[in-house]
C-alpha positions, -999 to 999 in steps of 0.1 A, spaced: -558 -400 401 -543 -368 404 -508 -379 416 -510 -403 386 -515 -373 362 -489 -355 376 -463 -382 373 -474 -385 334 -469 -347 328 -435 -346 347 -423 -376 326 -436 -360 293 -419 -327 301 -386 -345 309 -387 -363 275 -394 -330 257 -364 -312 275 -341 -341 266 -333 -330 230 -328 -295 242 -303 -309 269 -286 -331 244 -281 -301 222 -266 -280 248 -242 -307 257 -230 -308 219 -226 -270 219 -206 -272 252 -186 -299 234 -178 -278 204 -166 -249 225 -147 -273 245 -129 -287 212 -126 -250 201 -110 -241 234 -87 -271 233 -74 -261 197 -67 -227 206 -46 -240 238 -29 -262 218 -21 -234 194 -6 -212 221 30 -204 221 54 -213 252 48 -186 276 67 -178 308 37 -180 327 27 -186 363 0 -211 359 3 -226 395 9 -192 410 48 -189 407 69 -170 387 103 -188 372 120 -169 397 99 -184 426 82 -153 435 43 -158 440 34 -123 435 46 -121 397 18 -113 375 25 -132 341 4 -142 311 2 -180 307 -18 -207 289 -41 -225 310 -28 -257 294 -22 -277 262 2 -299 249 42 -293 253 67 -303 230 106 -297 232 137 -303 252 151 -286 283 178 -291 308 174 -297 345 202 -296 374 198 -330 391 200 -330 426 223 -356 449 201 -385 462 178 -380 433 174 -408 408 171 -395 372 136 -413 373 126 -392 399 133 -361 385 113 -370 355 81 -383 376 81 -352 397 82 -330 364 57 -349 348 34 -347 379 37 -311 378 25 -306 342 -1 -331 346 -13 -312 376 -8 -274 368 -9 -277 326 -32 -300 319 -40 -312 283 -77 -306 275 -96 -335 272 -114 -338 239 -154 -342 239 -158 -378 249 -123 -388 250 -99 -396 279 -74 -371 296 -40 -375 284 -10 -367 303 22 -353 293 51 -377 279 83 -368 296 117 -385 296 155 -383 302 183 -383 279 210 -401 301 207 -415 334 226 -400 364 234 -421 396 217 -409 428 251 -398 441 258 -377 410 245 -340 403 246 -320 373 228 -313 339 201 -342 327 183 -333 294 146 -337 299 123 -343 267 87 -334 267 61 -347 242 77 -349 208 108 -341 223 111 -373 238 121 -385 202 152 -367 201 167 -381 234 182 -412 219 208 -386 204 215 -373 241 220 -410 251 248 -418 228 261 -381 224 292 -365 240 293 -355 278 316 -338 305 322 -345 339 339 -334 369 347 -361 393 365 -366 428 385 -399 433 391 -409 468 423 -431 471 427 -460 497 393 -479 495 375 -498 468 337 -504 471 312 -531 456 295 -501 440 326 -483 430 314 -450 445 310 -439 481 276 -455 488 291 -493 486 305 -516 513 343 -519 513 356 -547 494 395 -536 492 418 -513 512 454 -504 496 481 -476 504 481 -447 481 512 -430 498 531 -435 464 507 -418 441 517 -385 429 505 -362 401 530 -370 380 522 -410 383 485 -401 377 493 -383 346 515 -412 333 485 -434 333 459 -414 316 469 -419 280 462 -457 283 425 -445 295 421 -423 267 408 -427 231 387 -461 224 392 -483 253 373 -514 265 354 -511 297 337 -536 322 306 -519 336 298 -519 374 274 -544 385 255 -518 404 242 -501 372 211 -496 352 221 -522 325 192 -545 313 203 -584 319 177 -605 303 150 -579 313 163 -572 347 182 -542 358 220 -553 369 218 -536 403 190 -554 413 207 -588 404 237 -573 422 218 -567 453 203 -601 455 241 -615 452 235 -627 418 257 -606 400 295 -592 404 316 -571 385 333 -602 370 300 -614 353 295 -581 334 305 -582 297 334 -557 289 323 -531 259 341 -505 240 338 -468 250 350 -435 239 369 -411 262 378 -380 241 396 -364 269 408 -371 306 430 -349 326 437 -346 363 430 -308 379 441 -312 414 457 -336 441 454 -328 476 449 -345 510 415 -342 527 399 -352 559 370 -374 558 338 -376 577 353 -401 601 384 -379 604 407 -402 584 428 -380 561 427 -393 523 445 -386 491 421 -372 466 419 -365 429 398 -340 407 392 -352 373 378 -339 341 364 -364 318 347 -359 285 334 -388 267 309 -405 248 276 -421 256 279 -455 279 311 -445 297 310 -452 333 331 -427 354 333 -450 384 348 -477 365 372 -452 348 385 -442 385 388 -477 396 407 -487 366 430 -459 370 436 -466 405 442 -504 399 469 -490 371 486 -469 399 488 -501 423 462 -489 446 425 -488 455 401 -456 450 364 -451 444 344 -421 431 332 -400 459 315 -370 439 303 -367 403 289 -335 384 276 -337 348 287 -302 332 278 -309 296 255 -330 274 252 -323 238 246 -285 232 240 -279 269 269 -267 294 267 -260 332 283 -224 323 267 -220 291 238 -195 279 208 -217 294 200 -219 333 191 -255 340 159 -261 359 169 -262 396 154 -284 423 128 -257 438 114 -253 402 105 -290 396 71 -284 411 65 -252 390 49 -254 357 54 -220 348 94 -226 353 92 -257 333 76 -238 306 102 -211 306 129 -237 305 111 -252 271 111 -217 257 149 -209 267 162 -243 255 143 -241 223 160 -206 215 194 -218 225 194 -250 202 179 -229 174 211 -204 180 233 -236 177 220 -243 140 240 -226 113 219 -200 94 205 -212 62 214 -186 32 188 -184 3 200 -200 -30 207 -163 -46 230 -153 -17 252 -181 -21 289 -174 -36 293 -183 -70 330 -188 -81 352 -214 -101 336 -239 -127 297 -228 -122 305 -190 -124 324 -198 -158 296 -220 -173 280 -205 -204 246 -189 -205 219 -213 -208 185 -201 -227 157 -224 -224 140 -235 -259 107 -218 -268 76 -234 -256 64 -264 -274 99 -270 -289 123 -297 -277 162 -291 -272 182 -317 -280 216 -323 -263 238 -309 -293 220 -277 -288 232 -273 -255 263 -249 -246 293 -275 -242 298 -269 -207 260 -278 -201 262 -313 -222 257 -345 -206 287 -365 -200 303 -378 -230 285 -357 -257 315 -334 -264 335 -365 -271 311 -383 -292 306 -351 -317 345 -346 -319 349 -386 -328 326 -384 -356 338 -351 -371 369 -368 -373 
């Protein structure tokens, strides 16, 4: 009997405490929402939110937001043997782990949206524009925008991937190739040209990447549809003989290419070699410019060692935002614009008093509607 009474009292006290606990949870939820709003309003800071400063030093004491949504663009330097997707995935994982978006009361935790503005092959290195949050909406402009590259062209061998990672499909002598001969072929590959993309590329064919079809033996270069691309500038900067890893001496050329979106430097090199009556493949590629970002410009690209530092990523977003703002021309106020010519010579115009309607005939000649002056002169005649 005594145990039954204790059980009943315990149940009644638990029911009595339930509204209080519910009210406490609601208060905590409101506090969490206020904190989330404050974090979203926090400006980008160069913070060491994961214990590392942007320069990699673990002892730097920097103020930082504890989390929140990030929006904008920045540029990373893609290392060799990394795919563009791997760079994006690493940066996204870092932000989701060390710079979380606060979860709203009763809602799900959301991750950061991260993307890139133009694929670089695993062999290639260089600038890769990264978009975060709403910055991903602007990436389409970088996919189609101008880019610049430094490429190395190795003569004597052509591969199925058109770079040094593929299997050799053709060999040819390149002893006759000279600097003058290369320069003579460059005009034909400059301007608006038609290019056949490589089979080993990220082009989608009926929902499947072409490189997957090529690896399965279902696609070759001849199956790729030619398309128009624009090469703004193409020049050779060096030509010399170098010893390869196998000890074989090969002729190599250094090229500078500035082109529009969709241009494959590998295909450009193969087409140039075929025009010279020999074979070649791309052995190195570095993207030096993409849109307003340049390798030697005012913004330092995020290095590989900082891909796992949320503070370095936040710092890169801040610096890139300032760089992009500096690229825009200043907007002058209307009263500061220079006034000359017909506008400066126009007669003064005094508006009609309140409540009165001003007809076109009462306007000064320079401010009348088109044809009004001619109609008045015709009626007077």
